[in-house]
Each structure stands twice: as structure tokens, then as C-alpha cells.
N, CA, C and O atoms as a GROMACS GRO file, in nm:
protein
  200
    1MET      N    1  -7.282   9.422   5.108
    1MET     CA    2  -7.397   9.361   5.043
    1MET      C    3  -7.461   9.263   5.141
    1MET      O    4  -7.394   9.174   5.193
    2ASP      N    5  -7.589   9.279   5.165
    2ASP     CA    6  -7.654   9.192   5.262
    2ASP      C    7  -7.686   9.055   5.199
    2ASP      O    8  -7.681   9.038   5.077
    3ARG      N    9  -7.717   8.960   5.285
    3ARG     CA   10  -7.738   8.822   5.241
    3ARG      C   11  -7.859   8.807   5.149
    3ARG      O   12  -7.858   8.724   5.058
    4LYS      N   13  -7.961   8.886   5.173
    4LYS     CA   14  -8.082   8.876   5.091
    4LYS      C   15  -8.052   8.916   4.946
    4LYS      O   16  -8.093   8.847   4.852
    5ARG      N   17  -7.981   9.027   4.930
    5ARG     CA   18  -7.946   9.074   4.796
    5ARG      C   19  -7.850   8.976   4.729
    5ARG      O   20  -7.863   8.950   4.610
    6LEU      N   21  -7.756   8.923   4.801
    6LEU     CA   22  -7.660   8.827   4.747
    6LEU      C   23  -7.732   8.699   4.702
    6LEU      O   24  -7.700   8.645   4.596
    7GLY      N   25  -7.826   8.652   4.780
    7GLY     CA   26  -7.904   8.534   4.743
    7GLY      C   27  -7.988   8.560   4.619
    7GLY      O   28  -7.997   8.474   4.531
    8PHE      N   29  -8.049   8.679   4.611
    8PHE     CA   30  -8.127   8.714   4.494
    8PHE      C   31  -8.039   8.718   4.369
    8PHE      O   32  -8.079   8.669   4.264
    9MET      N   33  -7.921   8.776   4.381
    9MET     CA   34  -7.830   8.782   4.267
    9MET      C   35  -7.783   8.644   4.225
    9MET      O   36  -7.764   8.618   4.106
   10ALA      N   37  -7.764   8.554   4.320
   10ALA     CA   38  -7.724   8.418   4.287
   10ALA      C   39  -7.834   8.346   4.211
   10ALA      O   40  -7.807   8.274   4.115
   11VAL      N   41  -7.959   8.364   4.253
   11VAL     CA   42  -8.072   8.301   4.183
   11VAL      C   43  -8.085   8.357   4.042
   11VAL      O   44  -8.107   8.282   3.947
   12VAL      N   45  -8.071   8.488   4.027
   12VAL     CA   46  -8.079   8.550   3.895
   12VAL      C   47  -7.967   8.498   3.805
   12VAL      O   48  -7.990   8.472   3.687
   13PHE      N   49  -7.849   8.483   3.859
   13PHE     CA   50  -7.735   8.432   3.783
   13PHE      C   51  -7.762   8.290   3.734
   13PHE      O   52  -7.736   8.258   3.618
   14VAL      N   53  -7.814   8.206   3.822
   14VAL     CA   54  -7.846   8.068   3.784
   14VAL      C   55  -7.953   8.065   3.676
   14VAL      O   56  -7.942   7.987   3.581
   15LEU      N   57  -8.054   8.149   3.686
   15LEU     CA   58  -8.159   8.154   3.584
   15LEU      C   59  -8.104   8.203   3.450
   15LEU      O   60  -8.141   8.149   3.346
   16VAL      N   61  -8.019   8.302   3.452
   16VAL     CA   62  -7.960   8.353   3.327
   16VAL      C   63  -7.876   8.245   3.261
   16VAL      O   64  -7.884   8.227   3.139
   17VAL      N   65  -7.796   8.174   3.338
   17VAL     CA   66  -7.714   8.067   3.282
   17VAL      C   67  -7.804   7.957   3.226
   17VAL      O   68  -7.774   7.902   3.120
   18GLY      N   69  -7.911   7.924   3.294
   18GLY     CA   70  -8.004   7.823   3.246
   18GLY      C   71  -8.068   7.862   3.114
   18GLY      O   72  -8.080   7.780   3.024
   19VAL      N   73  -8.110   7.987   3.102
   19VAL     CA   74  -8.170   8.035   2.977
   19VAL      C   75  -8.068   8.031   2.865
   19VAL      O   76  -8.100   7.994   2.752
   20MET      N   77  -7.945   8.068   2.894
   20MET     CA   78  -7.840   8.063   2.792
   20MET      C   79  -7.814   7.920   2.747
   20MET      O   80  -7.789   7.896   2.629
   21GLU      N   81  -7.818   7.825   2.839
   21GLU     CA   82  -7.799   7.684   2.804
   21GLU      C   83  -7.911   7.636   2.713
   21GLU      O   84  -7.886   7.567   2.614
   22VAL      N   85  -8.035   7.672   2.745
   22VAL     CA   86  -8.149   7.630   2.662
   22VAL      C   87  -8.137   7.690   2.523
   22VAL      O   88  -8.161   7.622   2.424
   23LEU      N   89  -8.100   7.818   2.514
   23LEU     CA   90  -8.082   7.881   2.383
   23LEU      C   91  -7.970   7.815   2.304
   23LEU      O   92  -7.982   7.797   2.183
   24ALA      N   93  -7.862   7.778   2.371
   24ALA     CA   94  -7.751   7.712   2.302
   24ALA      C   95  -7.795   7.578   2.245
   24ALA      O   96  -7.757   7.542   2.134
   25VAL      N   97  -7.874   7.503   2.321
   25VAL     CA   98  -7.923   7.374   2.272
   25VAL      C   99  -8.019   7.394   2.155
   25VAL      O  100  -8.011   7.323   2.055
   26LYS      N  101  -8.108   7.492   2.167
   26LYS     CA  102  -8.205   7.517   2.059
   26LYS      C  103  -8.134   7.562   1.932
   26LYS      O  104  -8.164   7.513   1.823
   27LEU      N  105  -8.041   7.656   1.945
   27LEU     CA  106  -7.971   7.706   1.828
   27LEU      C  107  -7.874   7.603   1.771
   27LEU      O  108  -7.852   7.598   1.650
   28GLY      N  109  -7.817   7.522   1.857
   28GLY     CA  110  -7.724   7.419   1.811
   28GLY      C  111  -7.792   7.307   1.737
   28GLY      O  112  -7.728   7.239   1.656
   29SER      N  113  -7.920   7.285   1.762
   29SER     CA  114  -7.991   7.175   1.696
   29SER      C  115  -8.053   7.218   1.564
   29SER      O  116  -8.108   7.135   1.491
   30MET      N  117  -8.045   7.348   1.532
   30MET     CA  118  -8.100   7.395   1.405
   30MET      C  119  -8.006   7.356   1.291
   30MET      O  120  -7.884   7.360   1.307
   31GLU      N  121  -8.063   7.318   1.176
   31GLU     CA  122  -7.982   7.289   1.058
   31GLU      C  123  -7.980   7.413   0.971
   31GLU      O  124  -8.083   7.456   0.919
   32VAL      N  125  -7.863   7.470   0.955
   32VAL     CA  126  -7.848   7.591   0.876
   32VAL      C  127  -7.781   7.553   0.744
   32VAL      O  128  -7.666   7.510   0.744
   33PRO      N  129  -7.851   7.568   0.633
   33PRO     CA  130  -7.788   7.535   0.504
   33PRO      C  131  -7.693   7.645   0.460
   33PRO      O  132  -7.736   7.755   0.426
   34PHE      N  133  -7.565   7.615   0.461
   34PHE     CA  134  -7.465   7.713   0.417
   34PHE      C  135  -7.448   7.702   0.266
   34PHE      O  136  -7.436   7.591   0.214
   35PRO      N  137  -7.446   7.813   0.195
   35PRO     CA  138  -7.427   7.808   0.050
   35PRO      C  139  -7.285   7.759   0.018
   35PRO      O  140  -7.189   7.797   0.084
   36SER      N  141  -7.275   7.676  -0.084
   36SER     CA  142  -7.146   7.621  -0.121
   36SER      C  143  -7.130   7.626  -0.272
   36SER      O  144  -7.221   7.588  -0.346
   37SER      N  145  -7.016   7.673  -0.318
   37SER     CA  146  -6.989   7.677  -0.461
   37SER      C  147  -6.909   7.555  -0.504
   37SER      O  148  -6.882   7.539  -0.623
   38SER      N  149  -6.871   7.469  -0.411
   38SER     CA  150  -6.794   7.350  -0.442
   38SER      C  151  -6.885   7.240  -0.498
   38SER      O  152  -6.988   7.209  -0.438
   39PRO      N  153  -6.848   7.182  -0.613
   39PRO     CA  154  -6.931   7.074  -0.669
   39PRO      C  155  -6.917   6.944  -0.592
   39PRO      O  156  -7.003   6.856  -0.602
   40GLN      N  157  -6.810   6.930  -0.515
   40GLN     CA  158  -6.784   6.808  -0.440
   40GLN      C  159  -6.827   6.827  -0.295
   40GLN      O  160  -6.798   6.932  -0.236
   41PRO      N  161  -6.895   6.728  -0.236
   41PRO     CA  162  -6.933   6.743  -0.095
   41PRO      C  163  -6.811   6.738  -0.003
   41PRO      O  164  -6.708   6.681  -0.038
   42ALA      N  165  -6.825   6.799   0.112
   42ALA     CA  166  -6.714   6.801   0.207
   42ALA      C  167  -6.692   6.665   0.270
   42ALA      O  168  -6.582   6.635   0.315
   43VAL      N  169  -6.797   6.582   0.275
   43VAL     CA  170  -6.788   6.448   0.334
   43VAL      C  171  -6.818   6.347   0.225
   43VAL      O  172  -6.917   6.359   0.154
   44ALA      N  173  -6.732   6.247   0.211
   44ALA     CA  174  -6.749   6.146   0.106
   44ALA      C  175  -6.867   6.056   0.139
   44ALA      O  176  -6.891   6.022   0.254
   45ASP      N  177  -6.940   6.017   0.035
   45ASP     CA  178  -7.052   5.925   0.052
   45ASP      C  179  -7.003   5.782   0.075
   45ASP      O  180  -7.065   5.706   0.150
   46ARG      N  181  -6.891   5.747   0.010
   46ARG     CA  182  -6.838   5.612   0.022
   46ARG      C  183  -6.694   5.618   0.070
   46ARG      O  184  -6.624   5.717   0.046
   47GLN      N  185  -6.650   5.516   0.138
   47GLN     CA  186  -6.513   5.512   0.189
   47GLN      C  187  -6.416   5.498   0.072
   47GLN      O  188  -6.439   5.419  -0.019
   48GLY      N  189  -6.308   5.574   0.075
   48GLY     CA  190  -6.207   5.566  -0.029
   48GLY      C  191  -6.231   5.662  -0.144
   48GLY      O  192  -6.156   5.661  -0.241
   49GLN      N  193  -6.333   5.744  -0.135
   49GLN     CA  194  -6.361   5.839  -0.242
   49GLN      C  195  -6.267   5.957  -0.229
   49GLN      O  196  -6.248   6.008  -0.119
   50ASP      N  197  -6.208   6.002  -0.340
   50ASP     CA  198  -6.116   6.115  -0.336
   50ASP      C  199  -6.187   6.246  -0.354
   50ASP      O  200  -6.123   6.351  -0.353
   0.00000   0.00000   0.00000
């Protein structure tokens, strides 16, 4: 493999990883409402709540 092709592949790899990072940040910041049948919240509103 010549140096030109290797350099091109390295640049493409860096760009692909960068796009994946941006997508991970965008998708991670989305709020997805999951349906819940539990009447009690998973996180207590006040300290000491059972």
C-alpha cells in the first residue's frame, strides 16, 4: 500500500470517527420518553421518600 493511499485512508477514518462522535452527542442529548406502567417515579422527589 503506497503512502498516498494510506494517508487518504487515515483521513477518511478520522472523518468517520468524527461523524460518529457528533451523532453520539446529538442522539445522547435527545430526551426519549419511555412508557412506564409504574405509578411511582424511579427517582424520589424528596429525600427519604420510600
